[in-house]
N, C-alpha and C positions, 0 to 999 in steps of 0.2 A: 321696614324698614322707617327711619323716622321721618315726623312729617320736618319741614321747612318752616323756619319761623323767619317771621319780620322782626324789626323792633319793638313795635304795637303789640303784636301777637303775646310775646316773650310778655311785659308787663304786664298785659291784661290775667295772661295764665300766673304768674306770680300773687296777683292780687285775686284770684279766684279760689285760691286755695285748691285744696283738696290733689287727684288724682292730676290733673292739667299742671299743678304748680311742678307736682313731680316729675313728670313728663318733661318738662323744659327743662328744669333743672340736670334730669339723668342725659338728655338731649346736649346741655352745656358742657357737662361732665367728657362727655365721650369726643365731644366735638372741636370743642376749645380749649377744653386743659391741657393740653400739650404745649401748643403755641403760647399758652399766657404761663407757663412754666419758663420754657425754654424762653422766652424773650426776657422773663424776670430771672434766669442766669446770666443771660450775657448782659443786663444791663445793670447788675448788682455783686451778680461773684459769688453769688449765694450757692449752697450746694442744691440736686435736686428734690431734697425730704425736707429742705425747709424751704422751695418755692413751692413742693405742694401743698405744705402748710398753710404757709401767704394764702395759696390761690382759695381753701379752704374759707378762710378768716376773709378773705376778699368777698366770696360769694354770700358768707352769711352779710356783710357790710351791705351789697348790693343790693338783696334782696328786702332785709330791712327798710333801707331809703327808699328804693321801689313801692313798699308797700305802706309807708307811711305819706308818700309824696303826695301834695294837695292837687296834683294834675297830670295830665300826660308828660308834661314837660319838661319830664324826666335829665333828662339828653340832651340837653341844650348847644353841646360843642363836642361832640362823637358821639360813636353808633357805640352799640350798648357792646360790642368784642372790644373795644379801643379802650372802653374805662373800665371794665374790668379787669383789663389787663394790666395798664395804670396803676388799679386797685392795687393788684396783688404786688407791683414793683415795689406801691408805699408801703403795705402788709408784710414782705421782704424785709425790708430794713428794720422793722423796728421786731421783727422774728429775730433776726441777727442782734441786734443790738442787745434784745434779753437775754440770749445765748451767751454774751461777751460777759454779760452780767453772773449768772448761773450757767457755765460751761455745761455740769452734772446737768442739765436739762434735756435729753432726747428725744424725749416722748412728744406726741402734737398736744399738750395740754392749752388749751385755750381759756387762760387766766380770766377772771373779771378787768383786773387791769389791763392787760391788752387790750383787750376786748374795747375797752372802752379807749386808747386809744386812737383804733382805728377808729372807732366810731367817732370820735374829736374828727378827723381828716373831712367826714363826710359833711360834718357840719358846715354851713356858708356863715359866715360872722360878717359884721357889718362891713369890715374892707372887702370884701367880695362883692355885696350888693352894691355899692358904691360905685366900685371901680364898673360891672354890666351895665349901672342904669349911667354911667358916663359911657362907656364905649358904644351904649346902643346909638347913643346922637351921630356918632358914623355912619350909621348902616346896619345892617345884621351880619352882611358877608364878612366886612372888616373888624365887627363883635366877633364873633367867633374863630376868624384866622387868628386875633391877636390875644383870645382867651387859649386857644391849641397852644400857644407859643407860651403863655405866660405858667400857662400849667404843665410843660416839659414837655411838650411833642416837638419830636424833632420835623425835619422839613420834608422827608418823605413822609411821615406820619399826616402832617399837613397836604401835603399834597393829594393821597389820597382821599383823606378824609372830604375835602374841597370838589375831590375829581381836575383837578390841575394836570396837566402834560407832563409836566417833569419838576423837578427841585428847582432847576433856576427862578419859574414860574411863580414856584410859592415862597421862594427867596423876595422875587419881585413886589409880588402882592402885600408880604408882610412889611417889609421896608414902605412902600406908600400909604399901607394901614395905620403903619406909626406915626409918620408925615402928615397925616390926617388928623389922628389922635393930638401931636405936640400942636397942632396949629387951634386944634378944636381947646386944649385946656391954656394955649396962650390968650385966647379969648374968655378964659372961664376963669378967672383967677380962685374964685368959690368953692368951687371943684378941686380944686388944686392943694385948696387949704385943706378942706374934707379927706385930701387922699393922703395928705400929711398928716392929718391929726389920728387919723383909723389907721391908717397903714404902717407909717413909716415912724408915726412919734414916737 
């Protein structure tokens, strides 16, 4: 029978290496892979073999990201399961794009260029750092909601992550947070310039 993990326990076991790390990933493979792959197929229209490849790539990227992170605040905006699912979806788009360029490639070939593209997705650039610092000024709850929204999470996912009653409440909170952020930006034109220069310039 499998041990029941918390996100913190997962991260500790990933970092410890050895049998603990293997057991944690085995738990994820058995208990989360079908959910991640099915959600990815629905979101991208990919085939099951592409979703499985994307899941494998996402696991590699998440493992590397957690083991090299400076602290345990890696999962700032989502649970590990949700983060891994979104990572699998992102990897699936890359898999499908690569297959269009090379339709004869049907194997699970994790070439350096492809892994590089996925790893780039995990890196926080100046734009992300500036945005997170700006959003922190309107409170941690609003920051989390707006980052989830920016990262493409739907209202149902935001509802679950924030433990809200229903999607209407999630929409209402998101709108209120957006209005708070707009008011903050109106009072801080220097932040607006930073965002424009680094994110939209």
